[in-house]
Backbone as JSON Lines, residues from 0, in Angstrom:
{"i":0,"aa":"M","n":[0.84,-1.17,0.0],"ca":[0.0,0.0,0.0],"c":[0.89,1.24,0.0]}
{"i":1,"aa":"V","n":[0.47,2.26,-0.74],"ca":[1.22,3.51,-0.83],"c":[0.31,4.66,-0.38]}
{"i":2,"aa":"K","n":[0.87,5.5,0.47],"ca":[0.18,6.73,0.85],"c":[0.79,7.87,0.06]}
{"i":3,"aa":"H","n":[-0.07,8.61,-0.58],"ca":[0.29,9.77,-1.41],"c":[-0.25,10.99,-0.67]}
{"i":4,"aa":"I","n":[0.66,11.75,-0.09],"ca":[0.27,12.9,0.73],"c":[0.71,14.18,0.04]}
{"i":5,"aa":"V","n":[-0.25,15.08,-0.16],"ca":[0.03,16.31,-0.89],"c":[-0.54,17.49,-0.1]}
{"i":6,"aa":"A","n":[0.23,18.56,0.0],"ca":[-0.23,19.8,0.64],"c":[-0.17,20.92,-0.39]}
{"i":7,"aa":"F","n":[-1.15,21.82,-0.29],"ca":[-1.24,22.93,-1.23],"c":[-1.32,24.25,-0.46]}
{"i":8,"aa":"K","n":[-0.59,25.22,-0.96],"ca":[-0.71,26.6,-0.49],"c":[-1.34,27.36,-1.65]}
{"i":9,"aa":"L","n":[-2.41,28.08,-1.35],"ca":[-3.16,28.78,-2.39],"c":[-2.9,30.28,-2.34]}
{"i":10,"aa":"K","n":[-3.21,30.95,-3.46],"ca":[-3.1,32.41,-3.57],"c":[-4.46,33.03,-3.35]}
{"i":11,"aa":"G","n":[-4.46,34.32,-2.98],"ca":[-5.7,35.07,-2.86],"c":[-6.03,35.39,-1.42]}
{"i":12,"aa":"S","n":[-7.17,36.03,-1.25],"ca":[-7.63,36.37,0.1],"c":[-8.04,35.09,0.82]}
{"i":13,"aa":"A","n":[-8.21,35.17,2.11],"ca":[-8.64,34.01,2.89],"c":[-9.96,33.47,2.36]}
{"i":14,"aa":"E","n":[-10.86,34.35,2.0],"ca":[-12.16,33.93,1.47],"c":[-12.02,33.24,0.11]}
{"i":15,"aa":"E","n":[-11.2,33.79,-0.75],"ca":[-10.98,33.18,-2.07],"c":[-10.33,31.81,-1.93]}
{"i":16,"aa":"R","n":[-9.32,31.72,-1.07],"ca":[-8.63,30.45,-0.86],"c":[-9.59,29.4,-0.31]}
{"i":17,"aa":"R","n":[-10.44,29.79,0.62],"ca":[-11.4,28.86,1.23],"c":[-12.4,28.36,0.18]}
{"i":18,"aa":"E","n":[-12.89,29.26,-0.66],"ca":[-13.85,28.89,-1.69],"c":[-13.25,27.88,-2.67]}
{"i":19,"aa":"V","n":[-12.03,28.14,-3.12],"ca":[-11.35,27.23,-4.04],"c":[-11.08,25.89,-3.34]}
{"i":20,"aa":"A","n":[-10.63,25.95,-2.1],"ca":[-10.32,24.73,-1.36],"c":[-11.55,23.86,-1.16]}
{"i":21,"aa":"L","n":[-12.69,24.45,-0.9],"ca":[-13.92,23.68,-0.72],"c":[-14.34,22.97,-2.01]}
{"i":22,"aa":"K","n":[-14.23,23.66,-3.14],"ca":[-14.57,23.04,-4.43],"c":[-13.59,21.9,-4.75]}
{"i":23,"aa":"F","n":[-12.32,22.12,-4.47],"ca":[-11.28,21.12,-4.7],"c":[-11.55,19.89,-3.83]}
{"i":24,"aa":"K","n":[-11.85,20.12,-2.56],"ca":[-12.13,19.03,-1.62],"c":[-13.3,18.18,-2.11]}
{"i":25,"aa":"E","n":[-14.37,18.82,-2.53],"ca":[-15.54,18.1,-3.02],"c":[-15.19,17.24,-4.23]}
{"i":26,"aa":"A","n":[-14.42,17.8,-5.16],"ca":[-14.03,17.04,-6.35],"c":[-13.13,15.86,-6.0]}
{"i":27,"aa":"L","n":[-12.19,16.07,-5.09],"ca":[-11.29,14.98,-4.7],"c":[-12.03,13.86,-3.99]}
{"i":28,"aa":"E","n":[-12.97,14.22,-3.13],"ca":[-13.68,13.2,-2.37],"c":[-14.6,12.35,-3.24]}
{"i":29,"aa":"A","n":[-14.87,12.78,-4.45],"ca":[-15.66,11.98,-5.39],"c":[-14.81,10.99,-6.18]}
{"i":30,"aa":"L","n":[-13.5,11.1,-6.09],"ca":[-12.61,10.28,-6.94],"c":[-12.6,8.79,-6.64]}
{"i":31,"aa":"P","n":[-12.75,8.33,-5.4],"ca":[-12.7,6.88,-5.19],"c":[-13.74,6.11,-6.01]}
{"i":32,"aa":"G","n":[-14.86,6.69,-6.31],"ca":[-15.85,6.02,-7.14],"c":[-15.55,6.08,-8.62]}
{"i":33,"aa":"Q","n":[-14.52,6.85,-8.99],"ca":[-14.19,7.05,-10.41],"c":[-12.85,6.44,-10.82]}
{"i":34,"aa":"I","n":[-11.95,6.26,-9.87],"ca":[-10.6,5.77,-10.17],"c":[-10.41,4.44,-9.46]}
{"i":35,"aa":"D","n":[-10.28,3.36,-10.24],"ca":[-10.27,2.03,-9.63],"c":[-9.09,1.76,-8.71]}
{"i":36,"aa":"V","n":[-7.93,2.37,-8.94],"ca":[-6.77,2.12,-8.08],"c":[-6.8,2.93,-6.78]}
{"i":37,"aa":"L","n":[-7.71,3.87,-6.68],"ca":[-7.79,4.73,-5.5],"c":[-8.62,4.05,-4.42]}
{"i":38,"aa":"E","n":[-7.92,3.54,-3.41],"ca":[-8.6,2.82,-2.33],"c":[-9.33,3.79,-1.39]}
{"i":39,"aa":"S","n":[-8.72,4.93,-1.12],"ca":[-9.36,5.93,-0.27],"c":[-8.66,7.27,-0.45]}
{"i":40,"aa":"I","n":[-9.37,8.32,-0.03],"ca":[-8.79,9.66,-0.04],"c":[-9.39,10.43,1.13]}
{"i":41,"aa":"E","n":[-8.54,11.17,1.8],"ca":[-8.97,12.05,2.89],"c":[-8.44,13.44,2.57]}
{"i":42,"aa":"V","n":[-9.31,14.43,2.65],"ca":[-8.93,15.8,2.32],"c":[-9.23,16.69,3.52]}
{"i":43,"aa":"G","n":[-8.22,17.43,3.95],"ca":[-8.39,18.34,5.07],"c":[-8.12,19.78,4.66]}
{"i":44,"aa":"L","n":[-8.94,20.69,5.21],"ca":[-8.73,22.13,4.99],"c":[-8.19,22.73,6.27]}
{"i":45,"aa":"N","n":[-7.16,23.52,6.14],"ca":[-6.52,24.11,7.31],"c":[-7.49,25.01,8.09]}
{"i":46,"aa":"E","n":[-7.55,24.8,9.38],"ca":[-8.41,25.61,10.25],"c":[-7.57,26.55,11.12]}
{"i":47,"aa":"N","n":[-6.26,26.43,11.04],"ca":[-5.36,27.2,11.91],"c":[-4.87,28.44,11.16]}
{"i":48,"aa":"P","n":[-5.33,29.63,11.53],"ca":[-4.92,30.85,10.82],"c":[-3.43,31.19,10.99]}
{"i":49,"aa":"C","n":[-2.75,30.52,11.92],"ca":[-1.31,30.76,12.12],"c":[-0.47,29.98,11.11]}
{"i":50,"aa":"E","n":[-1.09,29.09,10.35],"ca":[-0.37,28.27,9.38],"c":[-0.67,28.76,7.97]}
{"i":51,"aa":"S","n":[0.26,28.52,7.04],"ca":[0.13,29.1,5.71],"c":[-0.31,28.12,4.62]}
{"i":52,"aa":"W","n":[-0.41,26.83,4.91],"ca":[-0.85,25.86,3.92],"c":[-2.35,25.69,4.05]}
{"i":53,"aa":"D","n":[-3.03,25.5,2.91],"ca":[-4.49,25.51,2.89],"c":[-5.17,24.15,2.83]}
{"i":54,"aa":"V","n":[-4.59,23.22,2.08],"ca":[-5.24,21.93,1.85],"c":[-4.21,20.82,1.96]}
{"i":55,"aa":"V","n":[-4.63,19.7,2.54],"ca":[-3.79,18.51,2.56],"c":[-4.67,17.32,2.17]}
{"i":56,"aa":"L","n":[-4.08,16.4,1.42],"ca":[-4.81,15.19,1.07],"c":[-3.93,13.98,1.28]}
{"i":57,"aa":"T","n":[-4.58,12.89,1.66],"ca":[-3.91,11.61,1.76],"c":[-4.7,10.63,0.91]}
{"i":58,"aa":"A","n":[-4.08,10.15,-0.14],"ca":[-4.69,9.16,-1.01],"c":[-3.97,7.84,-0.8]}
{"i":59,"aa":"V","n":[-4.71,6.74,-0.84],"ca":[-4.13,5.42,-0.66],"c":[-4.38,4.6,-1.92]}
{"i":60,"aa":"V","n":[-3.28,4.07,-2.47],"ca":[-3.32,3.21,-3.66],"c":[-2.49,1.96,-3.38]}
{"i":61,"aa":"P","n":[-2.69,0.89,-4.14],"ca":[-1.97,-0.36,-3.86],"c":[-0.45,-0.3,-4.06]}
{"i":62,"aa":"T","n":[0.01,0.33,-5.15],"ca":[1.45,0.3,-5.47],"c":[1.94,1.68,-5.89]}
{"i":63,"aa":"M","n":[3.24,1.84,-5.92],"ca":[3.84,3.1,-6.37],"c":[3.46,3.39,-7.83]}
{"i":64,"aa":"A","n":[3.36,2.35,-8.65],"ca":[2.95,2.55,-10.05],"c":[1.52,3.1,-10.12]}
{"i":65,"aa":"D","n":[0.7,2.77,-9.14],"ca":[-0.68,3.25,-9.13],"c":[-0.78,4.74,-8.81]}
{"i":66,"aa":"V","n":[0.25,5.3,-8.2],"ca":[0.27,6.75,-7.96],"c":[0.2,7.47,-9.3]}
{"i":67,"aa":"E","n":[0.97,6.98,-10.26],"ca":[0.97,7.6,-11.59],"c":[-0.37,7.38,-12.31]}
{"i":68,"aa":"K","n":[-0.95,6.19,-12.16],"ca":[-2.27,5.94,-12.77],"c":[-3.3,6.91,-12.21]}
{"i":69,"aa":"Y","n":[-3.28,7.08,-10.9],"ca":[-4.18,8.01,-10.23],"c":[-3.95,9.43,-10.73]}
{"i":70,"aa":"A","n":[-2.69,9.85,-10.8],"ca":[-2.35,11.22,-11.2],"c":[-2.78,11.52,-12.62]}
{"i":71,"aa":"K","n":[-2.71,10.54,-13.51],"ca":[-3.03,10.77,-14.92],"c":[-4.49,10.51,-15.28]}
{"i":72,"aa":"H","n":[-5.25,10.0,-14.33],"ca":[-6.66,9.69,-14.62],"c":[-7.4,11.0,-14.92]}
{"i":73,"aa":"P","n":[-8.25,11.01,-15.95],"ca":[-8.96,12.24,-16.32],"c":[-9.77,12.88,-15.18]}
{"i":74,"aa":"A","n":[-10.34,12.08,-14.3],"ca":[-11.11,12.65,-13.19],"c":[-10.2,13.39,-12.22]}
{"i":75,"aa":"H","n":[-9.0,12.84,-12.0],"ca":[-8.04,13.53,-11.13],"c":[-7.52,14.79,-11.79]}
{"i":76,"aa":"V","n":[-7.22,14.7,-13.06],"ca":[-6.73,15.87,-13.81],"c":[-7.76,17.0,-13.75]}
{"i":77,"aa":"A","n":[-9.03,16.66,-13.88],"ca":[-10.1,17.67,-13.81],"c":[-10.18,18.28,-12.41]}
{"i":78,"aa":"A","n":[-10.05,17.46,-11.38],"ca":[-10.08,17.98,-10.01],"c":[-8.89,18.92,-9.77]}
{"i":79,"aa":"A","n":[-7.71,18.51,-10.21],"ca":[-6.51,19.33,-10.02],"c":[-6.62,20.66,-10.76]}
{"i":80,"aa":"A","n":[-7.31,20.65,-11.89],"ca":[-7.48,21.88,-12.67],"c":[-8.29,22.94,-11.92]}
{"i":81,"aa":"L","n":[-9.07,22.52,-10.93],"ca":[-9.84,23.49,-10.15],"c":[-8.95,24.46,-9.39]}
{"i":82,"aa":"L","n":[-7.71,24.02,-9.1],"ca":[-6.78,24.92,-8.41],"c":[-6.24,25.98,-9.35]}
{"i":83,"aa":"G","n":[-6.03,25.58,-10.6],"ca":[-5.58,26.51,-11.64],"c":[-4.6,27.55,-11.16]}
{"i":84,"aa":"E","n":[-4.92,28.8,-11.41],"ca":[-4.04,29.92,-11.07],"c":[-4.01,30.2,-9.57]}
{"i":85,"aa":"H","n":[-4.82,29.49,-8.79],"ca":[-4.86,29.73,-7.34],"c":[-3.73,28.99,-6.6]}
{"i":86,"aa":"K","n":[-3.09,28.02,-7.26],"ca":[-2.04,27.23,-6.59],"c":[-0.75,28.04,-6.52]}
{"i":87,"aa":"E","n":[-0.27,28.23,-5.29],"ca":[1.01,28.91,-5.08],"c":[2.14,27.9,-4.93]}
{"i":88,"aa":"E","n":[1.9,26.88,-4.1],"ca":[2.92,25.85,-3.88],"c":[2.26,24.49,-3.69]}
{"i":89,"aa":"R","n":[3.03,23.45,-3.97],"ca":[2.6,22.07,-3.78],"c":[3.76,21.3,-3.2]}
{"i":90,"aa":"A","n":[3.48,20.5,-2.18],"ca":[4.48,19.61,-1.6],"c":[3.9,18.2,-1.56]}
{"i":91,"aa":"C","n":[4.73,17.2,-1.84],"ca":[4.22,15.83,-1.93],"c":[5.22,14.85,-1.33]}
{"i":92,"aa":"V","n":[4.66,13.83,-0.67],"ca":[5.45,12.69,-0.19],"c":[4.66,11.43,-0.51]}
{"i":93,"aa":"D","n":[5.32,10.45,-1.13],"ca":[4.74,9.14,-1.4],"c":[5.56,8.11,-0.65]}
{"i":94,"aa":"Y","n":[4.9,7.25,0.12],"ca":[5.65,6.22,0.83],"c":[4.86,4.94,0.94]}
{"i":95,"aa":"E","n":[5.61,3.82,0.93],"ca":[4.99,2.52,1.07],"c":[4.84,2.2,2.55]}
{"i":96,"aa":"C","n":[3.69,1.59,2.86],"ca":[3.48,1.21,4.27],"c":[2.84,-0.17,4.35]}
């Protein structure tokens, strides 16, 4: 099993970032029914105003090769496109467990 953990820092006002993050969260949470290799996904929105990152997700897939299948799947690509010009930074860690 592989955990794919990604954090996003968004651009814009707090309200703009929250609006984009909520739409992104909704799209991501629909992916397990659309992508066969995606065993689960958890999406969290930052509630701590002292921190600068806005969204974190943990996706679980069977193998490291499935991370790429998940990333290239059209449903995932469409969800990622929701961030568009709002994405300032992205950090990712993939590990087998």
